A tleap script that builds the chain and sets N, CA, C and O, in Angstrom:
source leaprc.protein.ff14SB
mol = sequence {
  NMET TRP ASP THR GLY ARG TYR LYS ASN ASP
  ALA TRP TYR LYS ASN GLY LYS GLN PRO PHE
  VAL TYR SER PHE GLY ASP GLY THR GLY TYR
  GLY GLN HIE GLY ASP TYR LEU PHE GLY TRP
  LYS ASP ASP SER LEU GLN LYS ALA MET ASP
  ALA LEU PRO SER GLY LYS CYS ALA ASN ALA
  ASN CYS SER VAL LEU LYS ILE GLN SER ALA
  ALA ASP ALA MET LYS CYS LYS LYS ALA GLN
  GLN VAL PRO GLU ASP ILE GLY LYS ASP GLY
  ALA TRP LEU LYS GLU LEU PRO GLY GLY ALA
  SER VAL THR TYR ALA CLYS
}
set mol.1.N position { 62.586 -86.057 28.360 }
set mol.1.CA position { 62.375 -85.801 26.947 }
set mol.1.C position { 63.264 -84.637 26.527 }
set mol.1.O position { 63.503 -83.706 27.296 }
set mol.2.N position { 63.733 -84.710 25.324 }
set mol.2.CA position { 64.593 -83.645 24.816 }
set mol.2.C position { 64.221 -83.407 23.365 }
set mol.2.O position { 64.280 -84.326 22.548 }
set mol.3.N position { 63.841 -82.194 23.042 }
set mol.3.CA position { 63.404 -81.841 21.700 }
set mol.3.C position { 64.613 -81.616 20.802 }
set mol.3.O position { 65.341 -80.638 20.969 }
set mol.4.N position { 64.827 -82.513 19.858 }
set mol.4.CA position { 65.947 -82.375 18.926 }
set mol.4.C position { 65.554 -81.611 17.669 }
set mol.4.O position { 66.388 -81.408 16.786 }
set mol.5.N position { 64.291 -81.182 17.573 }
set mol.5.CA position { 63.812 -80.473 16.394 }
set mol.5.C position { 64.591 -79.215 16.065 }
set mol.5.O position { 64.728 -78.855 14.896 }
set mol.6.N position { 65.103 -78.543 17.090 }
set mol.6.CA position { 65.843 -77.308 16.816 }
set mol.6.C position { 67.216 -77.582 16.191 }
set mol.6.O position { 67.908 -76.652 15.775 }
set mol.7.N position { 67.604 -78.854 16.127 }
set mol.7.CA position { 68.886 -79.212 15.527 }
set mol.7.C position { 68.720 -79.760 14.122 }
set mol.7.O position { 69.589 -80.481 13.632 }
set mol.8.N position { 67.618 -79.430 13.469 }
set mol.8.CA position { 67.375 -79.909 12.103 }
set mol.8.C position { 68.284 -79.149 11.138 }
set mol.8.O position { 68.111 -77.952 10.906 }
set mol.9.N position { 69.230 -79.856 10.596 }
set mol.9.CA position { 70.176 -79.279 9.654 }
set mol.9.C position { 70.613 -80.419 8.737 }
set mol.9.O position { 71.382 -81.287 9.152 }
set mol.10.N position { 70.135 -80.424 7.507 }
set mol.10.CA position { 70.414 -81.525 6.585 }
set mol.10.C position { 71.898 -81.796 6.383 }
set mol.10.O position { 72.276 -82.923 6.063 }
set mol.11.N position { 72.735 -80.802 6.561 }
set mol.11.CA position { 74.175 -80.994 6.378 }
set mol.11.C position { 74.749 -81.972 7.404 }
set mol.11.O position { 75.775 -82.599 7.142 }
set mol.12.N position { 74.113 -82.111 8.554 }
set mol.12.CA position { 74.614 -83.010 9.603 }
set mol.12.C position { 74.261 -84.467 9.344 }
set mol.12.O position { 74.809 -85.361 9.990 }
set mol.13.N position { 73.354 -84.716 8.410 }
set mol.13.CA position { 72.830 -86.066 8.214 }
set mol.13.C position { 73.223 -86.668 6.874 }
set mol.13.O position { 72.475 -87.476 6.322 }
set mol.14.N position { 74.359 -86.299 6.348 }
set mol.14.CA position { 74.802 -86.818 5.054 }
set mol.14.C position { 75.316 -88.248 5.187 }
set mol.14.O position { 75.818 -88.645 6.238 }
set mol.15.N position { 75.183 -89.006 4.115 }
set mol.15.CA position { 75.692 -90.376 4.032 }
set mol.15.C position { 75.151 -91.274 5.141 }
set mol.15.O position { 75.845 -92.180 5.601 }
set mol.16.N position { 73.915 -91.028 5.570 }
set mol.16.CA position { 73.304 -91.879 6.595 }
set mol.16.C position { 73.834 -91.668 7.992 }
set mol.16.O position { 73.525 -92.451 8.890 }
set mol.17.N position { 74.619 -90.638 8.201 }
set mol.17.CA position { 75.183 -90.369 9.532 }
set mol.17.C position { 74.347 -89.302 10.219 }
set mol.17.O position { 73.628 -88.540 9.572 }
set mol.18.N position { 74.453 -89.263 11.516 }
set mol.18.CA position { 73.775 -88.237 12.292 }
set mol.18.C position { 74.697 -87.803 13.427 }
set mol.18.O position { 75.562 -88.580 13.831 }
set mol.19.N position { 74.544 -86.596 13.951 }
set mol.19.CA position { 75.508 -86.068 14.916 }
set mol.19.C position { 75.254 -86.453 16.368 }
set mol.19.O position { 76.062 -86.129 17.238 }
set mol.20.N position { 74.153 -87.136 16.645 }
set mol.20.CA position { 73.819 -87.430 18.030 }
set mol.20.C position { 74.289 -88.817 18.439 }
set mol.20.O position { 74.151 -89.776 17.679 }
set mol.21.N position { 74.838 -88.919 19.625 }
set mol.21.CA position { 75.248 -90.195 20.191 }
set mol.21.C position { 74.751 -90.259 21.631 }
set mol.21.O position { 74.580 -89.231 22.286 }
set mol.22.N position { 74.525 -91.464 22.110 }
set mol.22.CA position { 74.180 -91.627 23.516 }
set mol.22.C position { 75.385 -91.267 24.376 }
set mol.22.O position { 76.524 -91.334 23.913 }
set mol.23.N position { 75.137 -90.890 25.615 }
set mol.23.CA position { 76.215 -90.482 26.507 }
set mol.23.C position { 77.198 -91.617 26.784 }
set mol.23.O position { 78.324 -91.361 27.211 }
set mol.24.N position { 76.794 -92.861 26.551 }
set mol.24.CA position { 77.696 -93.992 26.772 }
set mol.24.C position { 78.447 -94.372 25.500 }
set mol.24.O position { 79.121 -95.403 25.471 }
set mol.25.N position { 78.344 -93.553 24.436 }
set mol.25.CA position { 79.187 -93.714 23.263 }
set mol.25.C position { 78.588 -94.450 22.085 }
set mol.25.O position { 79.301 -94.704 21.115 }
set mol.26.N position { 77.313 -94.807 22.120 }
set mol.26.CA position { 76.694 -95.520 21.005 }
set mol.26.C position { 76.402 -94.540 19.876 }
set mol.26.O position { 75.482 -93.729 19.984 }
set mol.27.N position { 77.169 -94.606 18.806 }
set mol.27.CA position { 76.981 -93.731 17.664 }
set mol.27.C position { 76.038 -94.299 16.616 }
set mol.27.O position { 75.650 -93.592 15.685 }
set mol.28.N position { 75.660 -95.577 16.755 }
set mol.28.CA position { 74.797 -96.234 15.785 }
set mol.28.C position { 73.325 -96.100 16.159 }
set mol.28.O position { 72.470 -95.970 15.283 }
set mol.29.N position { 73.032 -96.131 17.437 }
set mol.29.CA position { 71.652 -96.034 17.894 }
set mol.29.C position { 71.057 -97.361 18.313 }
set mol.29.O position { 69.836 -97.486 18.411 }
set mol.30.N position { 71.899 -98.362 18.564 }
set mol.30.CA position { 71.410 -99.667 18.995 }
set mol.30.C position { 71.158 -99.711 20.502 }
set mol.30.O position { 70.417 -100.570 20.980 }
set mol.31.N position { 71.757 -98.810 21.237 }
set mol.31.CA position { 71.630 -98.814 22.692 }
set mol.31.C position { 70.311 -98.226 23.154 }
set mol.31.O position { 69.560 -97.641 22.373 }
set mol.32.N position { 70.051 -98.389 24.413 }
set mol.32.CA position { 68.864 -97.825 25.038 }
set mol.32.C position { 69.293 -97.044 26.270 }
set mol.32.O position { 70.301 -97.356 26.903 }
set mol.33.N position { 68.518 -96.036 26.593 }
set mol.33.CA position { 68.819 -95.242 27.772 }
set mol.33.C position { 67.508 -94.779 28.384 }
set mol.33.O position { 66.565 -94.425 27.676 }
set mol.34.N position { 67.465 -94.788 29.665 }
set mol.34.CA position { 66.281 -94.283 30.344 }
set mol.34.C position { 66.647 -93.821 31.735 }
set mol.34.O position { 67.555 -94.370 32.358 }
set mol.35.N position { 65.969 -92.846 32.212 }
set mol.35.CA position { 66.156 -92.367 33.572 }
set mol.35.C position { 64.901 -92.710 34.354 }
set mol.35.O position { 63.787 -92.484 33.881 }
set mol.36.N position { 65.077 -93.247 35.526 }
set mol.36.CA position { 63.942 -93.599 36.358 }
set mol.36.C position { 63.856 -92.617 37.519 }
set mol.36.O position { 64.809 -92.443 38.279 }
set mol.37.N position { 62.727 -91.999 37.637 }
set mol.37.CA position { 62.456 -91.096 38.747 }
set mol.37.C position { 61.232 -91.632 39.458 }
set mol.37.O position { 60.190 -91.841 38.837 }
set mol.38.N position { 61.350 -91.857 40.761 }
set mol.38.CA position { 60.196 -92.372 41.501 }
set mol.38.C position { 59.320 -91.200 41.877 }
set mol.38.O position { 59.685 -90.390 42.729 }
set mol.39.N position { 58.172 -91.108 41.249 }
set mol.39.CA position { 57.273 -90.011 41.499 }
set mol.39.C position { 55.831 -90.469 41.590 }
set mol.39.O position { 54.913 -89.724 41.245 }
set mol.40.N position { 55.632 -91.691 42.052 }
set mol.40.CA position { 54.284 -92.242 42.127 }
set mol.40.C position { 53.582 -91.715 43.374 }
set mol.40.O position { 54.147 -91.741 44.468 }
set mol.41.N position { 52.371 -91.244 43.211 }
set mol.41.CA position { 51.585 -90.743 44.338 }
set mol.41.C position { 50.680 -91.856 44.865 }
set mol.41.O position { 50.008 -92.548 44.101 }
set mol.42.N position { 50.680 -92.005 46.164 }
set mol.42.CA position { 49.810 -92.972 46.843 }
set mol.42.C position { 49.928 -94.347 46.196 }
set mol.42.O position { 51.031 -94.884 46.097 }
set mol.43.N position { 48.805 -94.932 45.750 }
set mol.43.CA position { 48.820 -96.285 45.188 }
set mol.43.C position { 48.773 -96.290 43.657 }
set mol.43.O position { 48.362 -97.280 43.050 }
set mol.44.N position { 49.191 -95.191 43.038 }
set mol.44.CA position { 49.089 -95.099 41.572 }
set mol.44.C position { 49.954 -96.140 40.862 }
set mol.44.O position { 49.544 -96.656 39.822 }
set mol.45.N position { 51.123 -96.461 41.384 }
set mol.45.CA position { 51.963 -97.485 40.753 }
set mol.45.C position { 51.231 -98.829 40.764 }
set mol.45.O position { 51.231 -99.546 39.763 }
set mol.46.N position { 50.617 -99.162 41.880 }
set mol.46.CA position { 49.883 -100.426 41.961 }
set mol.46.C position { 48.717 -100.448 40.983 }
set mol.46.O position { 48.462 -101.471 40.348 }
set mol.47.N position { 48.009 -99.332 40.855 }
set mol.47.CA position { 46.901 -99.248 39.901 }
set mol.47.C position { 47.390 -99.504 38.478 }
set mol.47.O position { 46.750 -100.225 37.713 }
set mol.48.N position { 48.517 -98.913 38.135 }
set mol.48.CA position { 49.076 -99.107 36.793 }
set mol.48.C position { 49.481 -100.562 36.584 }
set mol.48.O position { 49.202 -101.137 35.532 }
set mol.49.N position { 50.131 -101.158 37.569 }
set mol.49.CA position { 50.558 -102.555 37.453 }
set mol.49.C position { 49.343 -103.479 37.315 }
set mol.49.O position { 49.361 -104.419 36.521 }
set mol.50.N position { 48.299 -103.209 38.084 }
set mol.50.CA position { 47.091 -104.028 38.015 }
set mol.50.C position { 46.406 -103.904 36.652 }
set mol.50.O position { 45.747 -104.846 36.211 }
set mol.51.N position { 46.549 -102.768 35.983 }
set mol.51.CA position { 45.894 -102.532 34.695 }
set mol.51.C position { 46.664 -103.121 33.509 }
set mol.51.O position { 46.123 -103.188 32.406 }
set mol.52.N position { 47.907 -103.546 33.712 }
set mol.52.CA position { 48.721 -104.067 32.598 }
set mol.52.C position { 48.058 -105.242 31.880 }
set mol.52.O position { 47.956 -105.204 30.654 }
set mol.53.N position { 47.603 -106.282 32.579 }
set mol.53.CA position { 47.022 -107.432 31.851 }
set mol.53.C position { 45.781 -107.077 31.030 }
set mol.53.O position { 45.499 -107.728 30.025 }
set mol.54.N position { 45.048 -106.060 31.447 }
set mol.54.CA position { 43.826 -105.690 30.725 }
set mol.54.C position { 44.108 -104.833 29.501 }
set mol.54.O position { 43.218 -104.613 28.679 }
set mol.55.N position { 45.350 -104.343 29.373 }
set mol.55.CA position { 45.705 -103.480 28.256 }
set mol.55.C position { 45.301 -102.027 28.473 }
set mol.55.O position { 45.434 -101.203 27.568 }
set mol.56.N position { 44.808 -101.708 29.671 }
set mol.56.CA position { 44.400 -100.334 29.960 }
set mol.56.C position { 45.575 -99.433 30.307 }
set mol.56.O position { 45.410 -98.229 30.500 }
set mol.57.N position { 46.747 -100.016 30.385 }
set mol.57.CA position { 47.927 -99.220 30.734 }
set mol.57.C position { 49.110 -99.730 29.919 }
set mol.57.O position { 49.659 -100.792 30.210 }
set mol.58.N position { 49.500 -98.971 28.898 }
set mol.58.CA position { 50.624 -99.346 28.049 }
set mol.58.C position { 51.368 -98.089 27.627 }
set mol.58.O position { 50.805 -97.219 26.964 }
set mol.59.N position { 52.611 -97.998 28.005 }
set mol.59.CA position { 53.451 -96.841 27.692 }
set mol.59.C position { 52.795 -95.546 28.180 }
set mol.59.O position { 52.435 -95.451 29.353 }
set mol.60.N position { 52.637 -94.566 27.320 }
set mol.60.CA position { 52.064 -93.285 27.738 }
set mol.60.C position { 50.536 -93.309 27.737 }
set mol.60.O position { 49.903 -92.323 28.114 }
set mol.61.N position { 49.943 -94.414 27.322 }
set mol.61.CA position { 48.480 -94.534 27.303 }
set mol.61.C position { 48.033 -95.389 28.478 }
set mol.61.O position { 48.089 -96.618 28.421 }
set mol.62.N position { 47.594 -94.735 29.533 }
set mol.62.CA position { 47.193 -95.460 30.733 }
set mol.62.C position { 45.950 -94.791 31.304 }
set mol.62.O position { 46.034 -93.767 31.982 }
set mol.63.N position { 44.802 -95.383 31.019 }
set mol.63.CA position { 43.543 -94.755 31.404 }
set mol.63.C position { 43.300 -94.746 32.911 }
set mol.63.O position { 42.423 -94.022 33.382 }
set mol.64.N position { 44.055 -95.530 33.676 }
set mol.64.CA position { 43.847 -95.549 35.128 }
set mol.64.C position { 44.687 -94.501 35.848 }
set mol.64.O position { 44.558 -94.331 37.061 }
set mol.65.N position { 45.543 -93.800 35.116 }
set mol.65.CA position { 46.399 -92.777 35.720 }
set mol.65.C position { 46.139 -91.405 35.118 }
set mol.65.O position { 45.719 -91.289 33.967 }
set mol.66.N position { 46.388 -90.389 35.894 }
set mol.66.CA position { 46.397 -89.023 35.379 }
set mol.66.C position { 47.833 -88.772 34.932 }
set mol.66.O position { 48.755 -88.796 35.748 }
set mol.67.N position { 48.021 -88.533 33.645 }
set mol.67.CA position { 49.362 -88.391 33.080 }
set mol.67.C position { 49.622 -86.934 32.713 }
set mol.67.O position { 48.792 -86.269 32.094 }
set mol.68.N position { 50.786 -86.465 33.107 }
set mol.68.CA position { 51.187 -85.090 32.812 }
set mol.68.C position { 51.504 -84.964 31.325 }
set mol.68.O position { 52.128 -85.851 30.743 }
set mol.69.N position { 51.082 -83.882 30.722 }
set mol.69.CA position { 51.374 -83.677 29.300 }
set mol.69.C position { 52.862 -83.394 29.100 }
set mol.69.O position { 53.550 -82.964 30.026 }
set mol.70.N position { 53.349 -83.637 27.889 }
set mol.70.CA position { 54.753 -83.351 27.580 }
set mol.70.C position { 55.041 -81.863 27.772 }
set mol.70.O position { 56.108 -81.501 28.266 }
set mol.71.N position { 54.107 -81.004 27.389 }
set mol.71.CA position { 54.302 -79.553 27.538 }
set mol.71.C position { 54.470 -79.173 29.005 }
set mol.71.O position { 55.332 -78.361 29.341 }
set mol.72.N position { 53.650 -79.758 29.883 }
set mol.72.CA position { 53.785 -79.474 31.311 }
set mol.72.C position { 55.085 -80.038 31.870 }
set mol.72.O position { 55.738 -79.401 32.697 }
set mol.73.N position { 55.460 -81.230 31.420 }
set mol.73.CA position { 56.706 -81.833 31.893 }
set mol.73.C position { 57.909 -80.975 31.512 }
set mol.73.O position { 58.849 -80.836 32.295 }
set mol.74.N position { 57.881 -80.403 30.317 }
set mol.74.CA position { 59.016 -79.596 29.853 }
set mol.74.C position { 59.128 -78.259 30.579 }
set mol.74.O position { 60.158 -77.592 30.483 }
set mol.75.N position { 58.087 -77.858 31.301 }
set mol.75.CA position { 58.134 -76.620 32.082 }
set mol.75.C position { 58.994 -76.784 33.331 }
set mol.75.O position { 59.433 -75.795 33.919 }
set mol.76.N position { 59.229 -78.007 33.729 }
set mol.76.CA position { 60.019 -78.290 34.927 }
set mol.76.C position { 61.502 -78.137 34.582 }
set mol.76.O position { 62.025 -78.876 33.748 }
set mol.77.N position { 62.164 -77.197 35.210 }
set mol.77.CA position { 63.581 -76.925 34.927 }
set mol.77.C position { 64.389 -77.024 36.208 }
set mol.77.O position { 63.923 -76.606 37.269 }
set mol.78.N position { 65.567 -77.559 36.124 }
set mol.78.CA position { 66.471 -77.639 37.257 }
set mol.78.C position { 67.864 -77.276 36.766 }
set mol.78.O position { 68.301 -77.745 35.716 }
set mol.79.N position { 68.542 -76.460 37.512 }
set mol.79.CA position { 69.889 -76.029 37.123 }
set mol.79.C position { 70.858 -77.209 37.140 }
set mol.79.O position { 70.668 -78.171 37.884 }
set mol.80.N position { 71.880 -77.122 36.324 }
set mol.80.CA position { 72.913 -78.152 36.267 }
set mol.80.C position { 73.545 -78.320 37.645 }
set mol.80.O position { 73.950 -77.338 38.267 }
set mol.81.N position { 73.631 -79.559 38.124 }
set mol.81.CA position { 74.139 -79.840 39.469 }
set mol.81.C position { 75.629 -80.181 39.497 }
set mol.81.O position { 76.298 -79.954 40.505 }
set mol.82.N position { 76.149 -80.725 38.397 }
set mol.82.CA position { 77.559 -81.113 38.337 }
set mol.82.C position { 78.197 -80.352 37.190 }
set mol.82.O position { 77.889 -80.615 36.028 }
set mol.83.N position { 79.086 -79.408 37.498 }
set mol.83.CA position { 79.708 -78.627 36.418 }
set mol.83.C position { 80.517 -79.514 35.461 }
set mol.83.O position { 81.380 -80.275 35.897 }
set mol.84.N position { 80.236 -79.413 34.173 }
set mol.84.CA position { 81.005 -80.108 33.149 }
set mol.84.C position { 80.820 -79.356 31.845 }
set mol.84.O position { 79.857 -78.607 31.677 }
set mol.85.N position { 81.740 -79.559 30.931 }
set mol.85.CA position { 81.670 -78.910 29.627 }
set mol.85.C position { 80.540 -79.552 28.831 }
set mol.85.O position { 80.623 -80.726 28.471 }
set mol.86.N position { 79.502 -78.802 28.559 }
set mol.86.CA position { 78.371 -79.315 27.776 }
set mol.86.C position { 78.253 -78.582 26.448 }
set mol.86.O position { 77.230 -78.676 25.770 }
set mol.87.N position { 79.294 -77.856 26.079 }
set mol.87.CA position { 79.272 -77.088 24.842 }
set mol.87.C position { 78.584 -75.764 25.079 }
set mol.87.O position { 77.541 -75.711 25.731 }
set mol.88.N position { 79.140 -74.724 24.571 }
set mol.88.CA position { 78.575 -73.397 24.765 }
set mol.88.C position { 78.393 -72.713 23.418 }
set mol.88.O position { 79.159 -72.951 22.484 }
set mol.89.N position { 77.388 -71.873 23.322 }
set mol.89.CA position { 77.151 -71.057 22.133 }
set mol.89.C position { 77.104 -71.862 20.844 }
set mol.89.O position { 77.597 -71.414 19.809 }
set mol.90.N position { 76.505 -73.062 20.906 }
set mol.90.CA position { 76.334 -73.867 19.704 }
set mol.90.C position { 77.557 -74.657 19.285 }
set mol.90.O position { 77.529 -75.321 18.249 }
set mol.91.N position { 78.636 -74.604 20.064 }
set mol.91.CA position { 79.849 -75.348 19.714 }
set mol.91.C position { 79.662 -76.832 20.044 }
set mol.91.O position { 79.101 -77.171 21.086 }
set mol.92.N position { 80.128 -77.707 19.165 }
set mol.92.CA position { 80.069 -79.146 19.406 }
set mol.92.C position { 81.182 -79.532 20.366 }
set mol.92.O position { 82.264 -78.945 20.336 }
set mol.93.N position { 80.923 -80.508 21.209 }
set mol.93.CA position { 81.958 -81.045 22.086 }
set mol.93.C position { 82.954 -81.837 21.246 }
set mol.93.O position { 82.580 -82.482 20.267 }
set mol.94.N position { 84.212 -81.782 21.636 }
set mol.94.CA position { 85.240 -82.548 20.930 }
set mol.94.C position { 85.247 -84.007 21.374 }
set mol.94.O position { 85.697 -84.882 20.633 }
set mol.95.N position { 84.751 -84.271 22.579 }
set mol.95.CA position { 84.639 -85.638 23.082 }
set mol.95.C position { 83.479 -85.682 24.071 }
set mol.95.O position { 83.016 -84.646 24.549 }
set mol.96.N position { 83.023 -86.879 24.368 }
set mol.96.CA position { 81.955 -87.041 25.343 }
set mol.96.C position { 82.488 -86.736 26.740 }
set mol.96.O position { 83.664 -86.978 27.011 }
set mol.97.N position { 81.662 -86.219 27.617 }
set mol.97.CA position { 82.101 -86.000 29.000 }
set mol.97.C position { 82.670 -87.270 29.594 }
set mol.97.O position { 82.110 -88.353 29.421 }
set mol.98.N position { 83.768 -87.138 30.284 }
set mol.98.CA position { 84.439 -88.298 30.869 }
set mol.98.C position { 85.348 -89.013 29.902 }
set mol.98.O position { 85.979 -90.002 30.274 }
set mol.99.N position { 85.438 -88.537 28.654 }
set mol.99.CA position { 86.332 -89.147 27.669 }
set mol.99.C position { 85.819 -90.443 27.065 }
set mol.99.O position { 86.605 -91.191 26.484 }
set mol.100.N position { 84.523 -90.740 27.179 }
set mol.100.CA position { 83.966 -91.969 26.614 }
set mol.100.C position { 84.158 -91.966 25.098 }
set mol.100.O position { 83.993 -90.935 24.445 }
set mol.101.N position { 84.506 -93.123 24.550 }
set mol.101.CA position { 84.702 -93.268 23.106 }
set mol.101.C position { 83.368 -93.469 22.402 }
set mol.101.O position { 82.473 -94.128 22.930 }
set mol.102.N position { 83.241 -92.901 21.215 }
set mol.102.CA position { 82.053 -93.125 20.389 }
set mol.102.C position { 82.357 -94.316 19.487 }
set mol.102.O position { 83.385 -94.347 18.810 }
set mol.103.N position { 81.446 -95.306 19.485 }
set mol.103.CA position { 81.631 -96.487 18.660 }
set mol.103.C position { 80.473 -96.622 17.678 }
set mol.103.O position { 79.367 -96.149 17.941 }
set mol.104.N position { 80.734 -97.267 16.553 }
set mol.104.CA position { 79.735 -97.482 15.509 }
set mol.104.C position { 79.716 -98.957 15.152 }
set mol.104.O position { 80.771 -99.580 15.033 }
set mol.105.N position { 78.533 -99.520 14.981 }
set mol.105.CA position { 78.404 -100.920 14.558 }
set mol.105.C position { 78.882 -101.049 13.135 }
set mol.105.O position { 78.728 -100.125 12.336 }
set mol.106.N position { 79.461 -102.190 12.812 }
set mol.106.CA position { 79.976 -102.429 11.453 }
set mol.106.C position { 79.009 -103.236 10.658 }
set mol.106.O position { 79.267 -103.537 9.492 }
savepdb mol mol.pdb
quit
């Protein structure tokens, strides 16, 4: 999760545009991105899978699992592992890391 609230600036959102793009270059917002981390304890994954048909487990609402709050999840910090230009002191990057092109749907 990444809190974009601190980037609220109406000047960036003129004419229906916004300054954020996915790392793979989607400037329109049609793409999807997700990171998978295997962190299931014991048989918790199986419990969640078994609860799917009953509707007891859907997205972040899963009564058969103990779910970490967003606030607790955001307390987990890890230093950057691969050095790359990520913008410093509020400066915008001139291009995406790796030189990926930003594209927009027509």
